[in-house]
C-alpha positions in Angstrom: 100.6 12.4 69.4 99.8 14.1 73.7 98.9 11.0 75.5 95.1 10.8 76.5 95.9 11.5 80.0 97.5 14.9 79.2 93.9 16.2 77.0 92.3 18.3 78.5 89.1 17.8 76.5 87.4 15.2 74.5 85.2 15.2 72.3 83.5 11.5 70.9 80.9 10.6 68.7 78.7 13.7 69.8 76.1 14.6 68.2 73.1 17.3 68.3 69.6 17.1 66.3 66.7 19.8 66.6 63.6 17.9 65.8 61.2 19.2 63.1 57.4 19.8 64.4 54.1 20.4 62.5 50.7 20.7 62.8 48.9 21.6 66.5 50.3 19.0 68.4 54.0 19.3 67.3 54.5 16.2 65.6 58.1 15.4 64.9 58.3 14.7 60.9 62.4 15.0 60.8 65.5 15.8 62.4 67.8 18.8 61.8 71.4 17.2 62.3 73.3 20.1 63.3 76.5 18.4 64.4 76.4 14.4 63.2 78.8 12.3 64.6 82.0 14.5 65.9 85.2 13.2 67.9 88.5 15.5 68.4 90.8 16.3 71.4 92.6 18.7 72.7 95.5 18.6 75.3 96.1 21.8 77.4 97.8 24.8 76.4 96.9 24.3 72.6 94.9 26.4 70.3 92.0 24.3 68.4 90.6 26.0 65.7 87.1 25.0 63.7 86.5 26.1 60.5 83.6 25.6 57.8 81.1 27.6 56.0 78.2 29.3 57.8 75.7 26.5 58.8 78.0 24.4 59.5 77.7 23.6 62.8 80.8 25.3 64.5 78.7 27.0 67.0 76.3 24.5 67.8 79.6 22.3 68.7 80.6 24.9 70.6 77.4 25.0 72.6 77.3 21.7 73.0 80.3 21.1 74.6 79.5 23.9 76.7 76.2 22.4 77.8 74.4 25.3 76.8 72.5 22.3 74.4 72.3 18.8 75.8 73.9 15.9 73.0 71.6 14.1 71.2 74.0 11.2 71.8 77.9 10.8 72.5 80.0 12.1 75.1 81.8 15.4 76.0 84.8 14.3 78.4 86.9 17.2 80.3 89.8 16.4 82.9 88.7 13.0 82.2 85.1 13.2 83.4 82.3 12.9 81.5 80.3 16.5 81.7 77.8 16.2 78.7 74.4 15.4 80.9 75.3 16.3 84.5 72.6 17.4 87.4 72.1 21.3 87.2 74.4 21.7 90.3 77.3 19.9 88.8 76.6 21.4 85.3 77.3 24.7 87.2 80.5 24.2 88.5 81.6 22.5 85.6 80.9 25.9 83.3 83.3 27.7 85.7 86.4 26.0 84.0 84.7 26.1 80.4 83.8 29.6 79.3 82.3 30.7 76.5 82.8 34.5 74.3 80.2 35.6 72.1 80.2 36.6 68.6 78.7 39.5 70.0 80.0 40.7 73.3 77.8 43.2 73.6 75.0 41.0 74.1 76.6 38.6 76.9 76.6 42.4 78.9 73.3 43.6 80.6 73.1 47.4 79.5 71.4 48.0 82.9 74.5 47.3 84.5 77.6 48.9 85.3 81.0 46.8 84.2 81.7 46.8 87.6 78.3 44.5 88.9 78.6 42.5 85.8 82.2 41.5 86.8 81.2 40.7 90.3 78.1 39.0 89.7 79.7 35.6 88.3 82.1 35.6 91.8 78.7 36.1 93.8 77.1 33.3 92.1 79.9 30.6 91.7 82.0 31.6 95.0 82.0 32.4 98.4 84.4 35.0 98.3 84.1 38.2 100.9 83.2 41.5 99.5 86.8 42.7 99.6 88.3 39.5 98.2 85.9 40.1 95.4 87.1 43.7 94.8 90.7 42.5 94.9 89.5 39.7 91.6 87.9 42.3 90.0 90.5 44.9 90.1 93.2 42.7 88.9 91.8 40.9 86.2 90.5 44.8 85.2 93.7 45.5 84.9 94.9 42.0 83.1 92.6 43.0 80.2 94.4 46.1 79.9 91.2 48.8 81.1 91.2 51.3 83.6 89.3 51.3 87.7 87.3 54.0 86.1 86.0 52.0 83.5 83.8 49.9 86.5 81.5 52.8 86.7 80.3 52.6 82.9 77.9 50.8 80.8 78.5 48.1 78.0 77.3 50.9 75.4 79.8 53.5 76.2 82.4 51.2 74.8 84.4 50.5 72.0 83.7 46.6 70.3 87.5 46.2 70.7 87.0 47.3 74.4 83.8 45.2 74.7 85.8 42.2 73.7 87.8 42.8 76.5 85.3 43.7 78.8 83.7 39.8 77.9 87.1 38.4 78.4 87.5 39.8 81.6 84.2 38.4 82.8 85.0 35.4 82.2 88.1 35.4 83.2 87.0 36.8 86.6 86.4 32.5 87.3 89.7 31.2 86.2 88.8 28.8 83.5 90.9 26.3 82.0 89.0 26.3 78.5 87.8 29.2 76.6 85.5 28.6 73.6 85.7 31.4 71.0 83.0 32.3 68.6 84.6 34.5 65.8 86.2 36.4 68.0 87.0 39.2 65.7 84.0 39.2 63.2 83.2 43.4 62.9 86.4 44.4 63.8 88.8 46.8 62.0 91.6 44.9 61.2 94.4 47.0 62.9 91.9 46.5 65.8 91.8 42.5 65.2 96.0 42.3 65.7 96.0 43.9 68.8 92.8 41.7 69.7 94.4 38.6 68.8 97.9 39.3 70.2 96.1 40.3 73.3 94.5 36.6 73.6 98.1 34.9 72.9 99.4 37.0 76.1 96.1 36.5 78.3 96.7 32.8 77.6 100.3 32.8 78.5 99.5 34.8 81.5 96.7 32.3 82.9 97.5 28.9 81.5 94.5 28.5 79.2 93.5 26.4 76.4 91.5 27.8 73.3 88.9 26.5 70.8 89.0 29.1 67.6 85.7 28.8 65.9 85.9 31.2 62.7 85.4 31.3 59.1 88.2 33.7 58.5 91.4 30.9 57.3 94.1 34.2 58.1 92.8 34.5 61.9 92.9 30.3 62.1 96.1 29.8 61.0 97.6 32.9 62.6 96.6 31.6 66.0 96.1 28.0 65.9 98.1 24.6 66.6 95.8 21.9 64.6 92.6 23.0 62.6 89.7 21.2 62.0 87.7 22.0 58.5 83.5 21.3 59.5 81.2 20.3 56.3 77.4 20.2 57.0 77.4 18.8 61.1 80.9 16.4 60.9 84.4 16.9 60.5 86.2 16.0 57.0 89.7 17.1 57.5 91.8 17.5 60.6 95.4 17.9 61.2 98.6 20.6 62.6 97.3 24.1 60.7 99.9 24.3 58.5 99.6 20.6 57.3 96.2 21.7 56.4 97.0 25.1 54.7 100.0 23.5 52.9 98.5 20.6 51.7 94.8 20.0 52.3 93.6 16.9 51.4 89.7 17.1 51.2 88.2 18.4 48.1 86.4 20.8 50.5 89.5 22.3 52.2 91.0 23.3 49.1 88.0 24.4 47.9 87.8 26.7 51.2 91.6 27.6 50.7 90.9 28.4 46.7 88.1 31.1 47.7 90.7 33.0 49.9 91.6 36.2 48.1 95.2 36.2 46.5 97.6 39.1 45.9 99.0 37.6 42.5 97.1 38.2 39.4 96.0 35.5 37.6 93.8 32.5 37.7 92.2 31.0 40.8 94.0 27.4 41.7 92.3 24.5 42.9 88.5 23.6 43.7 85.6 26.2 43.7 82.5 25.3 45.3 79.9 25.3 43.3 76.4 25.6 44.6 74.9 25.2 48.0 75.5 22.9 50.8 72.4 20.3 51.0 70.0 20.9 54.2 71.4 19.8 57.2 67.7 18.2 57.3 68.2 16.3 54.3 72.1 15.1 54.8 72.6 13.5 51.1 73.5 9.8 51.5 77.2 8.2 51.3 79.6 11.2 51.3 77.4 14.6 52.5 79.9 16.6 50.1 79.4 14.7 46.8 76.7 16.5 45.5 79.5 19.5 45.3 82.4 17.8 44.8 84.1 16.9 40.9 85.9 14.1 41.8 82.9 12.3 43.3 81.6 8.8 41.9 78.6 6.7 42.4 80.3 4.1 44.4 81.8 4.1 46.6 80.5 7.9 47.3 77.1 7.9 46.9 77.0 4.3 48.8 79.5 4.7 52.2 80.0 7.6 54.2 83.9 7.8 54.4 85.2 7.3 58.0 87.9 10.4 59.3 90.9 8.1 58.8 94.4 8.7 59.0 96.2 10.0 55.5 99.8 10.6 57.7 100.7 10.7 60.9 98.2 13.6 62.7 96.4 14.4 59.5 93.2 12.5 59.1 90.6 12.9 56.3 87.3 11.5 55.3 87.5 11.0 51.7 87.3 8.1 49.5 88.9 9.7 47.2 92.0 11.5 48.8 92.8 7.8 49.8 93.8 7.4 46.4 95.3 11.0 45.8 93.2 11.7 43.2 92.3 15.1 44.5 95.6 16.0 44.9 96.8 14.9 41.4 93.6 16.6 39.8 94.8 19.4 41.9 98.8 19.2 40.4 97.3 18.7 36.8 95.3 22.1 37.3 98.2 24.2 38.7 100.3 23.2 35.3 97.7 23.9 33.1 97.3 27.6 34.6 101.5 27.6 34.5 101.5 26.9 30.2 
């Protein structure tokens, strides 16, 4: 395990709640627990993955780390310094180091600005470089992302989806960040373009010494790209560990169900636990284990009474499940696989 001093990012018991209001006076009648006590750390140079169903809080977590949302509780530490809740001027300086790539890269580019103006604008806001230095920096970054100088005169709508992702990355790399958060970075792209973009991400990571957080529901991309992965369910992390350990030997029933839902080329019955029903609403989180209403192994005690803590089940591999620490999901899955072979 990397020492704490080598950690680029540390998230400590982070919470983000949104109020539910009613009436003319906007009285608060409840809270949406979008992120509910999340903790993890990312060392410099790592690619860390966040996976889970839509609505589990992945994107909200990423935006709270960046500072788009202010946390309701907990802390975000970057390079050993608490950055959550900073004054506006200091927060702006931190955002040079942490950048966010949105699911729709075209939405982050002003349609009325040329690419050249969009790339120069962050340097005008965040630096005191001369005009010549800005031009040189823009040209260097444009070349790094595989685009040509004549592209500077074009507008965002004149580019393909893959090229728009390159433009969004160019706008981010212009400030020389340390950490980039990708939110569904290959959504809407053809498979062949996805492969090109993912290879491009790896090349940029090595060239610019970057650290990535990948937010995605596409498990194949997470497995291909990430060193470690955290599985989120209803605002909380339920399992985390090295990527291959999670994919080869998932311990939480929810993780097992996610992997079982991935289509397989083999003909035959599905293996593992198939998810039933819909996740509970984030404004009405169940008592005890938040997954128990969909879990085939849940017991009234302790699952309905105590919320499981995220604890190591083996070195570097942690799970929040009462039954997993007794080995029950693993034994049940082995029995199911044996029955399918018979």
